[in-house]
The first five atom37 places (N, CA, C, CB, O) and aatype in JSON, in Angstrom:
{
  "aatype": [20, 20, 20, 20, 20, 20, 20, 20, 20, 20, 20, 20, 20, 20, 20, 20, 20, 20, 20, 20, 20, 20, 20, 20, 20, 20, 20, 20, 20, 20, 20, 20, 20, 20, 20, 20, 20, 20, 20, 20, 20, 20, 20, 20, 20, 20, 20, 20, 20, 20, 20, 20, 20, 20, 20, 20, 20, 20, 20, 20, 20, 20, 20, 20, 20, 20, 20, 20, 20, 20, 20, 20, 20, 20, 20, 20, 20, 20, 20, 20, 20, 20, 20, 20, 20, 20, 20, 20, 20, 20, 20, 20, 20, 20, 20, 20, 20, 20, 20, 20, 20, 20, 20, 20, 20, 20, 20, 20, 20, 20, 20, 20, 20, 20, 20, 20, 20, 20, 20, 20, 20, 20],
  "atom_mask": [
    [1, 1, 1, 1, 1],
    [1, 1, 1, 1, 1],
    [1, 1, 1, 1, 1],
    [1, 1, 1, 1, 1],
    [1, 1, 1, 1, 1],
    [1, 1, 1, 1, 1],
    [1, 1, 1, 1, 1],
    [1, 1, 1, 1, 1],
    [1, 1, 1, 1, 1],
    [1, 1, 1, 1, 1],
    [1, 1, 1, 1, 1],
    [1, 1, 1, 1, 1],
    [1, 1, 1, 1, 1],
    [1, 1, 1, 1, 1],
    [1, 1, 1, 1, 1],
    [1, 1, 1, 1, 1],
    [1, 1, 1, 1, 1],
    [1, 1, 1, 1, 1],
    [1, 1, 1, 1, 1],
    [1, 1, 1, 1, 1],
    [1, 1, 1, 1, 1],
    [1, 1, 1, 1, 1],
    [1, 1, 1, 1, 1],
    [1, 1, 1, 1, 1],
    [1, 1, 1, 1, 1],
    [1, 1, 1, 1, 1],
    [1, 1, 1, 1, 1],
    [1, 1, 1, 1, 1],
    [1, 1, 1, 1, 1],
    [1, 1, 1, 1, 1],
    [1, 1, 1, 1, 1],
    [1, 1, 1, 1, 1],
    [1, 1, 1, 1, 1],
    [1, 1, 1, 1, 1],
    [1, 1, 1, 1, 1],
    [1, 1, 1, 1, 1],
    [1, 1, 1, 1, 1],
    [1, 1, 1, 1, 1],
    [1, 1, 1, 1, 1],
    [1, 1, 1, 1, 1],
    [1, 1, 1, 1, 1],
    [1, 1, 1, 1, 1],
    [1, 1, 1, 1, 1],
    [1, 1, 1, 1, 1],
    [1, 1, 1, 1, 1],
    [1, 1, 1, 1, 1],
    [1, 1, 1, 1, 1],
    [1, 1, 1, 1, 1],
    [1, 1, 1, 1, 1],
    [1, 1, 1, 1, 1],
    [1, 1, 1, 1, 1],
    [1, 1, 1, 1, 1],
    [1, 1, 1, 1, 1],
    [1, 1, 1, 1, 1],
    [1, 1, 1, 1, 1],
    [1, 1, 1, 1, 1],
    [1, 1, 1, 1, 1],
    [1, 1, 1, 1, 1],
    [1, 1, 1, 1, 1],
    [1, 1, 1, 1, 1],
    [1, 1, 1, 1, 1],
    [1, 1, 1, 1, 1],
    [1, 1, 1, 1, 1],
    [1, 1, 1, 1, 1],
    [1, 1, 1, 1, 1],
    [1, 1, 1, 1, 1],
    [1, 1, 1, 1, 1],
    [1, 1, 1, 1, 1],
    [1, 1, 1, 1, 1],
    [1, 1, 1, 1, 1],
    [1, 1, 1, 1, 1],
    [1, 1, 1, 1, 1],
    [1, 1, 1, 1, 1],
    [1, 1, 1, 1, 1],
    [1, 1, 1, 1, 1],
    [1, 1, 1, 1, 1],
    [1, 1, 1, 1, 1],
    [1, 1, 1, 1, 1],
    [1, 1, 1, 1, 1],
    [1, 1, 1, 1, 1],
    [1, 1, 1, 1, 1],
    [1, 1, 1, 1, 1],
    [1, 1, 1, 1, 1],
    [1, 1, 1, 1, 1],
    [1, 1, 1, 1, 1],
    [1, 1, 1, 1, 1],
    [1, 1, 1, 1, 1],
    [1, 1, 1, 1, 1],
    [1, 1, 1, 1, 1],
    [1, 1, 1, 1, 1],
    [1, 1, 1, 1, 1],
    [1, 1, 1, 1, 1],
    [1, 1, 1, 1, 1],
    [1, 1, 1, 1, 1],
    [1, 1, 1, 1, 1],
    [1, 1, 1, 1, 1],
    [1, 1, 1, 1, 1],
    [1, 1, 1, 1, 1],
    [1, 1, 1, 1, 1],
    [1, 1, 1, 1, 1],
    [1, 1, 1, 1, 1],
    [1, 1, 1, 1, 1],
    [1, 1, 1, 1, 1],
    [1, 1, 1, 1, 1],
    [1, 1, 1, 1, 1],
    [1, 1, 1, 1, 1],
    [1, 1, 1, 1, 1],
    [1, 1, 1, 1, 1],
    [1, 1, 1, 1, 1],
    [1, 1, 1, 1, 1],
    [1, 1, 1, 1, 1],
    [1, 1, 1, 1, 1],
    [1, 1, 1, 1, 1],
    [1, 1, 1, 1, 1],
    [1, 1, 1, 1, 1],
    [1, 1, 1, 1, 1],
    [1, 1, 1, 1, 1],
    [1, 1, 1, 1, 1],
    [1, 1, 1, 1, 1],
    [1, 1, 1, 1, 1],
    [1, 1, 1, 1, 1],
    [1, 1, 1, 1, 1]
  ],
  "atom_positions": [
    [[-5.78, -8.15, -16.49], [-6.87, -9.06, -15.23], [-7.8, -8.09, -14.61], [-5.94, -9.82, -13.74], [-7.52, -6.98, -14.14]],
    [[-8.98, -8.69, -14.68], [-10.32, -7.78, -14.05], [-10.22, -8.47, -12.5], [-12.2, -8.13, -15.02], [-10.01, -9.67, -12.37]],
    [[-10.41, -7.59, -11.35], [-10.54, -7.87, -10.45], [-12.36, -8.24, -9.88], [-9.74, -6.91, -9.98], [-13.36, -7.54, -10.0]],
    [[-12.23, -9.26, -9.42], [-13.7, -9.5, -9.0], [-14.0, -9.25, -7.86], [-14.16, -10.69, -9.13], [-13.18, -8.81, -7.05]],
    [[-15.38, -9.5, -7.54], [-15.72, -9.07, -6.16], [-15.4, -10.08, -5.19], [-17.14, -8.73, -6.01], [-15.56, -9.76, -4.01]],
    [[-14.92, -11.39, -5.49], [-14.57, -12.14, -4.33], [-13.14, -12.01, -4.16], [-14.98, -13.57, -4.41], [-12.58, -12.23, -3.09]],
    [[-12.35, -11.56, -5.54], [-10.68, -11.28, -4.7], [-10.83, -10.24, -3.88], [-9.28, -10.81, -5.7], [-10.32, -10.25, -2.76]],
    [[-11.65, -9.07, -4.42], [-11.65, -7.77, -3.75], [-12.02, -8.19, -2.16], [-12.81, -6.66, -4.52], [-11.56, -7.49, -1.26]],
    [[-12.74, -9.17, -1.91], [-13.2, -9.48, -0.64], [-12.22, -10.29, 0.23], [-14.43, -10.17, -0.79], [-12.26, -10.28, 1.46]],
    [[-11.38, -10.96, -0.46], [-10.11, -11.43, 0.02], [-9.3, -10.64, 0.45], [-9.49, -12.02, -0.74], [-8.82, -10.87, 1.56]],
    [[-8.91, -9.52, -0.26], [-7.94, -8.84, -0.1], [-8.41, -7.9, 1.24], [-7.57, -8.17, -1.45], [-7.66, -7.83, 2.21]],
    [[-9.61, -7.23, 1.21], [-10.23, -6.61, 2.04], [-10.53, -7.13, 3.15], [-11.06, -6.22, 1.62], [-10.98, -6.35, 3.99]],
    [[-10.36, -8.68, 3.54], [-10.31, -9.34, 4.66], [-8.9, -9.92, 5.45], [-11.12, -10.31, 4.35], [-8.75, -10.55, 6.49]],
    [[-8.06, -9.45, 4.53], [-6.24, -9.89, 4.78], [-5.94, -9.0, 6.26], [-4.85, -9.1, 3.1], [-6.22, -7.8, 6.16]],
    [[-5.63, -9.27, 7.05], [-5.06, -8.78, 8.4], [-3.75, -8.14, 7.74], [-4.74, -10.11, 9.69], [-2.85, -8.8, 7.23]],
    [[-3.79, -6.85, 7.81], [-2.45, -5.61, 7.57], [-1.56, -6.59, 8.24], [-2.51, -3.72, 8.49], [-0.98, -7.32, 7.44]],
    [[-1.36, -6.76, 9.25], [-0.26, -7.11, 10.08], [0.58, -8.59, 9.61], [-0.91, -7.22, 11.58], [1.74, -8.94, 9.79]],
    [[-0.34, -9.12, 9.08], [0.38, -10.53, 8.6], [1.12, -10.02, 7.05], [-1.02, -12.05, 8.34], [2.05, -10.63, 6.52]],
    [[0.56, -8.96, 6.56], [1.27, -8.57, 5.31], [2.65, -7.45, 5.59], [0.05, -7.84, 4.3], [3.65, -7.45, 4.87]],
    [[2.49, -6.7, 6.55], [3.74, -5.91, 7.0], [5.06, -6.27, 6.92], [3.68, -5.68, 8.17], [6.01, -5.6, 6.51]],
    [[5.01, -7.87, 7.54], [6.52, -8.15, 7.81], [7.02, -8.51, 6.38], [6.8, -9.46, 8.96], [8.24, -8.56, 6.22]],
    [[6.17, -8.76, 5.31], [6.84, -9.26, 3.88], [7.15, -8.15, 3.07], [5.89, -10.2, 2.98], [8.06, -8.13, 2.25]],
    [[6.31, -7.17, 3.34], [6.74, -5.5, 2.62], [8.12, -5.32, 3.58], [5.22, -3.82, 2.99], [9.12, -5.03, 2.92]],
    [[8.3, -5.42, 4.76], [9.57, -4.52, 5.47], [10.98, -5.68, 4.97], [9.31, -4.34, 7.75], [12.19, -5.46, 5.01]],
    [[10.34, -6.75, 4.57], [11.79, -7.92, 4.8], [12.37, -7.58, 3.19], [11.24, -10.21, 5.14], [13.58, -7.49, 2.97]],
    [[11.3, -7.42, 2.06], [11.83, -7.16, 0.92], [12.39, -6.05, 0.63], [11.13, -7.33, 0.16], [13.2, -6.09, -0.29]],
    [[12.11, -4.5, 1.41], [12.72, -3.24, 1.38], [14.29, -3.82, 1.82], [11.9, -2.02, 2.47], [15.31, -3.74, 1.14]],
    [[14.12, -4.5, 3.33], [15.35, -4.89, 3.9], [16.72, -5.37, 2.87], [14.91, -6.04, 4.81], [17.87, -4.98, 2.63]],
    [[16.22, -5.95, 2.63], [16.61, -6.82, 1.59], [17.05, -6.07, 0.38], [15.53, -7.72, 1.26], [17.87, -6.66, -0.32]],
    [[16.8, -5.31, 0.13], [17.03, -4.24, -1.24], [18.11, -2.91, -0.47], [15.03, -3.4, -1.95], [18.6, -2.04, -1.2]],
    [[18.34, -2.91, 0.96], [19.11, -1.87, 1.7], [18.13, -0.73, 1.92], [20.45, -1.37, 0.89], [18.54, 0.11, 2.72]],
    [[17.08, -0.51, 1.46], [16.1, 0.57, 2.29], [16.06, 0.43, 3.95], [14.45, 0.32, 1.75], [16.25, -0.58, 4.64]],
    [[15.68, 2.04, 4.41], [15.39, 1.8, 5.54], [13.61, 1.61, 6.18], [16.15, 2.83, 6.04], [12.59, 1.76, 5.51]],
    [[13.69, 1.27, 7.48], [12.37, 1.31, 7.93], [11.49, 2.9, 7.78], [12.51, 0.82, 9.47], [10.3, 3.12, 7.54]],
    [[12.73, 3.9, 8.05], [12.3, 5.23, 8.25], [11.54, 5.32, 6.74], [13.66, 6.4, 8.61], [10.36, 5.66, 6.62]],
    [[12.58, 4.89, 5.37], [11.97, 5.41, 4.05], [10.42, 4.4, 4.09], [13.23, 5.06, 2.45], [9.37, 4.72, 3.53]],
    [[10.63, 3.28, 4.81], [9.12, 2.46, 4.38], [7.84, 3.25, 5.07], [9.08, 0.64, 5.06], [6.7, 3.24, 4.6]],
    [[8.22, 3.92, 6.24], [6.99, 4.24, 7.22], [6.7, 5.68, 6.42], [7.41, 4.39, 9.18], [5.57, 6.15, 6.38]],
    [[7.94, 6.36, 5.74], [7.52, 8.03, 4.98], [6.39, 7.25, 4.1], [9.1, 9.12, 3.74], [5.18, 7.33, 4.3]],
    [[6.99, 6.54, 3.16], [6.21, 6.19, 2.17], [4.61, 5.72, 2.64], [7.01, 5.1, 1.47], [3.7, 6.01, 1.86]],
    [[4.42, 5.28, 3.42], [3.14, 4.38, 3.74], [2.66, 5.77, 4.49], [3.33, 2.65, 4.81], [1.49, 6.0, 4.18]],
    [[3.22, 6.82, 5.43], [2.35, 8.02, 5.51], [1.87, 8.88, 4.71], [2.7, 8.66, 6.09], [0.84, 9.52, 4.94]],
    [[2.7, 9.01, 3.51], [3.1, 9.65, 2.4], [1.01, 9.31, 1.7], [4.92, 8.69, 1.45], [0.1, 10.12, 1.52]],
    [[1.07, 8.04, 1.56], [0.11, 7.63, 1.01], [-1.26, 7.42, 2.07], [0.62, 6.48, 0.34], [-2.41, 7.51, 1.65]],
    [[-0.98, 7.17, 3.24], [-2.51, 7.06, 4.19], [-2.9, 7.92, 4.89], [-2.65, 6.12, 5.14], [-4.09, 8.21, 5.05]],
    [[-1.46, 8.73, 5.69], [-1.81, 9.9, 6.82], [-1.42, 9.05, 7.84], [-3.46, 10.57, 6.99], [-1.65, 9.59, 8.92]],
    [[-0.92, 7.91, 7.95], [-0.56, 6.86, 9.47], [0.77, 7.29, 9.62], [-0.61, 4.89, 9.35], [1.58, 7.17, 8.7]],
    [[1.06, 7.8, 10.78], [2.47, 8.13, 11.16], [2.78, 6.9, 11.97], [2.69, 9.58, 12.0], [2.02, 5.99, 12.31]],
    [[3.94, 7.08, 12.19], [4.43, 5.39, 12.73], [3.78, 5.37, 14.16], [6.46, 5.06, 12.92], [2.92, 4.49, 14.08]],
    [[3.77, 5.63, 14.79], [2.51, 5.33, 15.89], [1.29, 4.74, 15.73], [2.05, 6.38, 16.4], [0.84, 3.77, 16.34]],
    [[0.77, 5.41, 14.81], [-0.83, 5.0, 14.18], [-0.61, 3.82, 13.68], [-1.55, 5.95, 12.95], [-1.38, 2.88, 13.9]],
    [[0.5, 3.72, 12.92], [0.94, 2.41, 12.0], [1.05, 1.26, 12.89], [2.44, 2.58, 11.19], [0.53, 0.18, 12.59]],
    [[1.76, 1.44, 14.1], [1.87, 0.32, 15.14], [0.61, -0.27, 15.65], [2.6, 0.79, 16.32], [0.27, -1.45, 15.64]],
    [[-0.06, 0.83, 16.11], [-1.51, 0.66, 16.71], [-2.49, -0.27, 15.84], [-2.21, 2.15, 16.83], [-3.23, -1.17, 16.26]],
    [[-2.3, 0.19, 14.49], [-2.99, -0.56, 13.51], [-2.31, -1.84, 13.37], [-3.08, 0.15, 12.22], [-3.07, -2.69, 12.93]],
    [[-1.04, -2.29, 13.62], [-0.64, -3.4, 13.45], [-1.04, -4.32, 14.72], [0.72, -3.28, 13.13], [-1.68, -5.37, 14.6]],
    [[-0.69, -3.93, 15.65], [-1.12, -4.47, 17.05], [-2.75, -4.73, 17.02], [-0.7, -3.29, 18.3], [-3.18, -5.83, 17.39]],
    [[-3.54, -3.79, 16.61], [-5.36, -4.25, 16.78], [-5.51, -5.34, 15.52], [-6.76, -2.57, 16.44], [-6.64, -5.78, 15.28]],
    [[-4.44, -5.73, 14.75], [-4.68, -6.54, 13.94], [-6.05, -6.34, 12.85], [-4.69, -7.59, 14.73], [-6.71, -7.24, 12.34]],
    [[-6.19, -5.07, 12.71], [-6.86, -4.72, 11.51], [-6.9, -5.35, 9.86], [-6.44, -3.57, 11.46], [-5.86, -5.73, 9.33]],
    [[-7.82, -5.39, 9.36], [-8.09, -5.49, 7.79], [-7.54, -4.81, 7.25], [-9.19, -5.35, 7.27], [-7.16, -3.8, 7.84]],
    [[-7.21, -5.01, 5.74], [-6.84, -3.9, 4.95], [-8.23, -2.8, 4.84], [-6.31, -4.52, 3.43], [-8.09, -1.59, 5.01]],
    [[-9.67, -3.49, 4.5], [-10.62, -2.89, 4.82], [-10.34, -1.65, 5.65], [-11.38, -3.73, 5.33], [-10.12, -0.59, 5.07]],
    [[-10.34, -1.71, 7.01], [-10.26, -1.11, 8.16], [-9.19, 0.01, 7.89], [-9.96, -2.1, 9.27], [-9.26, 1.24, 7.9]],
    [[-7.86, -1.13, 7.58], [-6.86, 0.32, 7.38], [-7.06, 1.3, 5.91], [-5.07, -0.26, 7.32], [-6.47, 2.38, 5.83]],
    [[-7.68, 0.93, 5.13], [-7.9, 1.87, 4.13], [-9.22, 2.8, 4.41], [-8.01, 1.09, 2.8], [-9.4, 3.88, 3.84]],
    [[-10.06, 2.28, 5.3], [-11.48, 3.09, 5.34], [-11.0, 4.02, 6.52], [-13.08, 2.07, 5.72], [-11.75, 4.98, 6.69]],
    [[-10.19, 3.98, 7.16], [-9.81, 4.94, 8.07], [-8.33, 5.94, 7.65], [-9.64, 4.08, 9.42], [-7.73, 6.71, 8.39]],
    [[-8.05, 5.61, 6.29], [-6.57, 6.43, 6.1], [-7.02, 7.56, 5.63], [-5.39, 5.82, 5.05], [-8.25, 7.67, 5.65]],
    [[-6.47, 8.4, 5.24], [-6.39, 9.6, 4.36], [-5.5, 9.91, 3.29], [-6.23, 10.51, 5.05], [-4.55, 10.69, 3.17]],
    [[-6.19, 8.92, 2.4], [-5.55, 8.79, 0.88], [-4.91, 9.96, 0.62], [-6.59, 8.57, -0.32], [-5.59, 10.98, 0.71]],
    [[-3.54, 10.08, 0.27], [-2.88, 11.46, -0.64], [-3.84, 11.64, -1.92], [-1.05, 11.13, -1.33], [-4.26, 10.91, -2.81]],
    [[-3.96, 12.73, -1.63], [-4.58, 13.63, -3.0], [-3.73, 13.05, -4.25], [-4.27, 15.59, -2.87], [-4.28, 13.21, -5.33]],
    [[-2.48, 12.42, -4.28], [-1.92, 12.93, -5.49], [-2.06, 10.98, -5.8], [-0.06, 14.07, -5.4], [-1.57, 10.44, -6.79]],
    [[-2.65, 10.4, -4.93], [-2.75, 8.86, -5.24], [-3.31, 8.31, -6.71], [-3.73, 8.26, -4.15], [-3.03, 7.28, -7.32]],
    [[-4.15, 9.32, -7.02], [-4.22, 8.97, -8.86], [-3.21, 8.86, -9.73], [-4.86, 9.94, -9.66], [-3.37, 8.41, -10.87]],
    [[-2.05, 9.29, -9.24], [-0.65, 9.2, -10.06], [0.0, 8.06, -10.0], [0.34, 10.12, -9.68], [0.99, 7.87, -10.71]],
    [[-0.54, 6.99, -8.99], [0.26, 5.99, -8.89], [-0.55, 5.35, -9.95], [0.5, 5.32, -7.49], [-1.76, 5.51, -10.03]],
    [[0.3, 4.5, -10.91], [-0.07, 3.72, -12.27], [0.9, 2.73, -12.16], [0.04, 4.56, -13.74], [1.82, 2.62, -11.34]],
    [[0.6, 2.04, -13.04], [1.34, 0.75, -13.83], [0.88, -0.72, -13.3], [3.09, 0.84, -13.57], [-0.34, -0.86, -13.15]],
    [[1.53, -1.59, -13.07], [0.86, -2.97, -13.09], [1.72, -3.63, -12.01], [0.88, -3.81, -14.63], [2.92, -3.38, -11.92]],
    [[1.14, -4.38, -11.28], [1.38, -5.04, -9.92], [0.49, -6.17, -9.88], [1.12, -4.1, -8.68], [-0.72, -6.08, -10.07]],
    [[1.27, -7.5, -9.54], [0.71, -8.86, -9.69], [-0.58, -9.13, -11.03], [0.05, -9.15, -8.13], [-1.63, -9.76, -10.94]],
    [[-0.09, -8.5, -12.02], [-0.86, -8.83, -13.21], [-2.06, -8.05, -13.47], [-1.23, -10.14, -13.17], [-2.85, -8.32, -14.37]],
    [[-2.19, -6.96, -12.53], [-3.28, -6.02, -12.46], [-2.75, -4.24, -12.97], [-3.84, -6.15, -10.73], [-1.78, -3.72, -12.41]],
    [[-3.41, -3.65, -13.88], [-3.2, -2.36, -14.18], [-3.86, -1.69, -12.98], [-3.75, -1.96, -15.59], [-5.09, -1.62, -13.0]],
    [[-3.2, -1.16, -11.89], [-4.13, -0.24, -11.2], [-4.85, 0.78, -11.85], [-3.5, 0.38, -10.28], [-5.83, 1.24, -11.26]],
    [[-4.55, 1.23, -12.97], [-5.36, 2.49, -13.35], [-6.83, 2.01, -14.07], [-4.4, 3.49, -14.49], [-7.75, 2.77, -14.35]],
    [[-6.8, 0.72, -14.25], [-7.99, -0.4, -15.01], [-8.89, -0.83, -13.94], [-7.29, -1.94, -15.72], [-9.99, -1.34, -14.13]],
    [[-8.38, -0.61, -12.87], [-9.28, -1.28, -11.67], [-10.09, -0.56, -11.29], [-8.71, -1.68, -10.52], [-9.75, 0.56, -10.92]],
    [[-11.58, -1.02, -11.23], [-12.87, -0.13, -11.08], [-12.81, 0.28, -9.72], [-14.32, -0.87, -11.4], [-12.26, -0.31, -8.79]],
    [[-13.62, 1.63, -9.73], [-13.95, 2.39, -8.19], [-14.55, 1.25, -7.35], [-15.22, 3.82, -8.26], [-14.15, 1.06, -6.2]],
    [[-15.3, 0.64, -7.79], [-16.31, -0.23, -6.74], [-15.19, -1.38, -6.02], [-17.82, -1.22, -7.79], [-15.54, -2.06, -5.06]],
    [[-13.97, -1.49, -6.55], [-12.99, -2.3, -5.72], [-11.92, -1.2, -5.43], [-12.35, -3.71, -6.54], [-10.84, -1.11, -6.02]],
    [[-12.34, -0.45, -4.53], [-11.59, 0.47, -4.12], [-10.6, 0.16, -2.93], [-12.42, 1.45, -3.87], [-9.61, 0.83, -2.65]],
    [[-11.06, -1.06, -2.22], [-9.86, -1.42, -1.08], [-8.85, -1.95, -2.25], [-10.33, -2.84, 0.35], [-7.78, -1.36, -2.42]],
    [[-9.21, -3.13, -3.09], [-8.16, -3.69, -3.65], [-7.58, -2.73, -4.86], [-8.59, -5.08, -4.1], [-7.07, -3.3, -5.82]],
    [[-7.62, -1.68, -4.84], [-6.97, -0.51, -5.53], [-5.87, -0.14, -4.97], [-7.73, 0.61, -5.61], [-4.69, -0.14, -5.33]],
    [[-6.58, 0.28, -3.73], [-5.51, 1.27, -2.47], [-4.33, 0.14, -2.39], [-6.42, 1.63, -0.43], [-3.13, 0.32, -2.59]],
    [[-5.11, -1.26, -1.98], [-3.76, -2.02, -1.95], [-2.68, -1.94, -2.74], [-3.92, -3.14, -2.05], [-1.53, -1.64, -2.45]],
    [[-3.26, -2.29, -3.97], [-2.29, -2.32, -5.15], [-1.34, -1.26, -5.37], [-2.98, -2.38, -6.31], [-0.26, -1.4, -5.94]],
    [[-1.85, -0.11, -4.86], [-1.23, 1.42, -5.05], [-0.31, 1.31, -4.09], [-2.22, 2.79, -4.82], [0.86, 1.44, -4.43]],
    [[-0.64, 1.04, -2.72], [0.63, 0.91, -1.93], [1.69, -0.27, -2.16], [0.22, 0.83, -0.57], [2.89, -0.28, -1.9]],
    [[0.99, -1.14, -2.65], [2.41, -2.23, -3.18], [3.21, -1.66, -4.05], [2.06, -3.63, -3.98], [4.41, -1.9, -3.9]],
    [[2.93, -1.07, -4.82], [3.38, -0.24, -6.28], [4.61, 0.91, -5.46], [1.59, 0.88, -7.27], [5.82, 1.05, -5.66]],
    [[3.7, 1.59, -4.53], [5.07, 2.52, -3.97], [6.29, 1.4, -3.07], [4.33, 3.98, -2.58], [7.49, 1.66, -3.06]],
    [[5.84, 0.45, -2.53], [6.86, -0.3, -1.93], [7.64, -0.98, -2.99], [6.33, -1.26, -0.96], [8.75, -1.27, -2.56]],
    [[7.48, -1.32, -4.12], [7.92, -2.09, -5.01], [8.92, -0.93, -5.58], [6.78, -2.77, -5.96], [10.15, -1.02, -5.57]],
    [[8.16, 0.19, -6.07], [9.06, 1.26, -6.56], [10.38, 1.55, -5.43], [8.07, 2.69, -6.76], [11.51, 1.67, -5.89]],
    [[10.21, 1.63, -4.24], [11.53, 1.86, -3.17], [12.1, 0.4, -2.93], [11.02, 2.61, -1.49], [13.13, 0.38, -2.25]],
    [[11.71, -0.61, -3.28], [12.48, -1.94, -3.16], [13.36, -1.52, -4.73], [11.24, -3.71, -3.11], [14.57, -1.76, -4.84]],
    [[12.71, -1.0, -5.63], [13.77, -0.9, -6.68], [15.08, -0.2, -6.95], [13.24, -0.6, -7.49], [15.95, -0.26, -7.82]],
    [[14.78, 0.74, -5.51], [15.55, 2.12, -5.28], [15.37, 3.44, -5.99], [16.82, 1.89, -5.51], [16.18, 4.37, -5.96]],
    [[14.07, 3.42, -6.71], [13.5, 4.67, -7.04], [13.72, 5.99, -6.1], [12.13, 4.39, -7.13], [13.51, 5.85, -4.9]],
    [[14.13, 7.26, -6.57], [14.02, 8.29, -5.74], [12.74, 8.44, -4.92], [14.24, 9.38, -6.47], [11.63, 8.04, -5.25]],
    [[13.0, 8.9, -4.1], [12.07, 9.48, -2.77], [10.79, 10.39, -3.55], [13.21, 10.75, -1.53], [9.58, 10.17, -3.58]],
    [[11.51, 11.35, -4.08], [10.59, 12.44, -4.91], [9.61, 11.97, -5.6], [11.26, 13.2, -5.88], [8.42, 12.27, -5.5]],
    [[10.22, 11.04, -6.48], [9.41, 10.28, -7.29], [8.37, 9.3, -7.37], [9.92, 9.93, -7.7], [7.49, 9.13, -8.23]],
    [[8.77, 8.44, -5.84], [7.95, 7.57, -5.52], [6.79, 8.58, -4.64], [8.75, 6.33, -4.74], [5.79, 7.87, -4.57]],
    [[6.53, 9.81, -4.0], [5.7, 10.45, -3.45], [5.3, 11.29, -4.18], [5.97, 10.84, -2.48], [4.65, 12.19, -3.66]],
    [[5.57, 11.33, -5.84], [4.71, 12.01, -6.48], [4.62, 13.35, -6.49], [3.77, 11.64, -6.22], [3.54, 13.87, -6.78]],
    [[5.95, 14.29, -6.09], [6.2, 15.34, -5.67], [5.68, 16.33, -6.72], [7.5, 15.37, -5.34], [5.81, 17.54, -6.53]]
  ]
}
């Protein structure tokens, strides 16, 4: 599927705090810990647990969440399909959408029991 400007804007304007509990619930159901969850987010964005909580409390959008993140240098290694979109085929102009899907891919891998060193593209 192709990303559209409309779809990119929809995702960019979503509040991160509204989606965070869904990520966590999925991981918790699959026996993962909050520490593992936060480790994956920190690897990808550079946000430690305290900063992550501030962003949740401030109800930042995904756009703001990713604009201020320090995306890991190995993020380009995150590949695959999430919600019908092949990550590596998402155009650069839709960076926020791509980063959102990359983070979801990491969360999917964690939920499916993939080893942490593989998730973190060591």
